[in-house]
N, C-alpha and C positions, 0 to 999 in steps of 0.2 A: 364658648362655645361648640359646635359642631365645624368641623373642617366642610363639610360638602353637604350641599341637600342629596338626600338620595337619588332620587329621579332628572336631578340637572334643572329643575325649574326654579326661577326666581320668579316671585308672584307680587305685585302689588293690589294690598288694597287699601282705600280711600274711602276714611269714614270720621266722623264726632267725635265728641266727648266720650259715648260710650263705650269705645273700644280700644280704646287705649292700654289694656292689657289683656289681647287679643294673642297675643304671639307667647312664646315658650323660649327660655333663654336669650331674651332682646335686651339689647344694649341700643342709646342713642345717638344719631351721627346727624351733621348740618352738612350739605352735597352744595361748594360751592356753585354755581352755572354764571352761563353767558348773561343771562336776567336777574340776577341774583340769585342769593342765598334762599336756600329749602329750610323749611320746618323743621320742626327736630323730629328726623328719621326714629323709628323701631324696627329693628332689623333684626330677625330673627326665627321662630322655623314653629309649626304647623306639623308634625307629624315628622315626615323625613323634607320636608317645603320650605325652602326657605321663602320667608315672607317678608318684607317693607312693607309696615305701613305709613301711610302720610296723612298727618293729622288735619285737615284741611284746612280747617279756620285759623290754627295756629299761628302765632307771631314767625315772622322767617327772622334764622338764625338767632333763635331763642334757646337758653334750654333747660326750658318749661311750655308744660304740653297744654296748654289752655286754649279756649273759646274767645277769641283775641280779633279776629278777624271777617265783617260782614262779608257776603258775598260777593260784591260788587269792585270790594278793595283787594281779593285775593291774587295771588301770583301767581296762574294758572298757568303759564309758561314755564317759569323756575319748578313748580311741581313737577311738573309732569316730564322737564327735562332733566330734574333730578334721578326720579325713576328711569330713567331712561338711560344714564351713565350706569347705574347700580345693575344694567344690563336686566333689569325688569322687562317682561317678555307677555304678561297678561294683568289687565286690573279690574278688580271687581269693587267697585266702586257704590255706597249705600248714600243713598238720599233721602230728607226727608221733604215728605210733596201736600201738595190740597189736591183735592177730588176736584174735577172739573161734575162731572157725575154721579146724579143722586145712587145710581147702583152699585159704584166703586166706595166701599163704608170707610170710614176712619176705621185702623186697626189691617186694613187691607195691605198686601203687599204683591205690586207691581212687579214685573219684566217686562220693561218697556224695550220694540223696536221699532220705535222712529221715535225721531223729534223733529220740534218748531224752534225757532230760533229768533225769542223776539226781543235778545239783549240790542242796548245802544252803543258801548260807551268800551265793550273790551277789545284788546288784543285776542286776535283768537288766530293768527297761522304763525308760524315760524315762517313761511315762506312769505318775505313782503320784502326781497330785494337786499338787504341787510347783513344775512346772516354770511360770515364768514367760514371757510372750508377749517379756519386755525380753529373754530368753535367747537369743532369736532363733527358736526352733521356733515356728510360730504356725499354722503349717497344719491342727492338727488341736488337740480339744479335750484337756484333761489327763487325763481318764478314756478311755484307749482299747484295745482291744481287737482286735490284729492277726491277719489269719488265718494261716496258717503249713502251709494244707492241701498246697502247694506248697516248702519254706522253703528248699531251694536254685534257683538261677537255670537252670531246664531248657533257656537258650541259652545259658549259659556249659558248663554241663558239656558242653551239645555240642560247643563249638569244644574245649573241654579234654581230652575224646574223641578226637577226630580229631586236631589235634596231638598225641597219646599215638601214634598208630597212624601218624603220619608219620617217627616218631622211632625205630619197630619195638620200640616199648611197649603192648602189649595190659593196658590198665589194666580192673580190675573195674568196670563202667558200671552206676551204683549200689549202694546198700548205704545198712545203717542204722547210722548213729555214735552210741554211746554216750557219751554223755561224763559221766565224776564228778567230783567236788569236788578230788581231787587233796590235798595233793602226792604222798600215797603211793599207790603200786602196789595193784590191788584183790585181793582175797583169789580162792584158786579157786572156794567159793562162789557168790560174787557173778560172776562169768565165766560160771560154770556157769545162773546165774539171767538173768542177759545174752542168752545163747544161746536159752534159752528162749523169751523175750518178741522175739524175733525179731531179736536183736545181731548188728553183723556184726564190726563193728570197734568199739575203746574209747581213749577219749582224753583231753582235761584241760581242753583250752582253744578247741572249737566254740563252749561254749554261758557269756556270754549276746554271745557277740561274733554272730552269726548272726545274734541275733533282733534285734538293735539295730540291725543296718542293714538287716533287713524294716521296723523301726516308720519306720526314716525315707525308705522308699522305695529303699535301694540293693540293685541287685544284687549275690549272692552265691553266689561259689562254694569249693570246696574242692578240693584235691590232697592226696588224703591217704597217705603212704608209709606203710606196715606196717613197724614196725623190730624188732617183736619178735614170739614166741605171746605170748598172755595168760598169768597164772595157772592152772595148772590143764589148759591144752589139752595141753601137753606135760610130762613130767616132771624139769622145768630150773626153778631159779630164775630171776628177771627179775632182771638189772643196768641200773645208768643208762651202763656202759660199751656194752653191747651195744644201746643203744638208741643212741647217737651214731654209733657203729662201723658202724652199717648205712645213717643219714643218712649219713656220710661216703663210704658206696661209691656212692649215688645221686646224690649233690649236684652231681655236672656235668650230666648227665641230667635232673632238676627244675630247673635252670638254666635250661637250654634249652628245656626244654617250657614253662616259665614265659614268657619272652621271648618265646617265638615264639605263644604262646598270647595273649597282650596285643595282637600288632601284628595278629593275625584278627580281633580284635573289629571288629564294624560300628560305624559312627556310629549306627545303630537298631537296636535288639532288640527283637522284638515279643515277649513276657514278659511275666507277671501280674506283675513285683513292684512297680515303680511307683505299681500300682493297687492 
């Protein structure tokens, strides 16, 4: 492998099975954290930028990258802390989601800028009074209230939007991601409620991933692929095969957008995330 990324950046990419071969010159590494082992991380390069790819649904501590964990069973704290230990300072994550609105059609790419948290049982903070200095997180007190007025990095969102345009893709620039507990799909009544309170898309993996990154001062942005209409938006049941099928159609385009967006990230970004 190269000895150093040419621009000094270390970018984290979080995604699913379609992006296991995203990087050049990659090697696998498992990182031990105070919250458990990470899944197998691919560490390599995109052009001159060092990148760590984290397969969100892979089994922690395993040397095999498989889609093993449902959204509510993912160890988000170990995942984000592993990237933090590897000095990742920016994260681009991919998400499959359902559309709450008819005008946001399956196949659309949404770049969300707000979220609504409808999860119930997830451990969603590093600062719960239990983290000790010897764990390595010593820059903030254990009781801490993070600001999420702008939860997504506006600069990364801008880069993703401009990259999509370069590839002839017109994304939905901004939107509200409603995160549910899963693993079941939502009811039509829930989707109707989410629409009334301002939701645009619905998924199961954004939270607490985004909030944990914010607590550690890591920039975070999402490329959310709409794989289906949510329950009740149209008169048809949702199937998991439908979700997979739509992802497969867009996988090559997402792959190109991800690689190009990562290569476009400058060494310094003027955003509020780290502060």
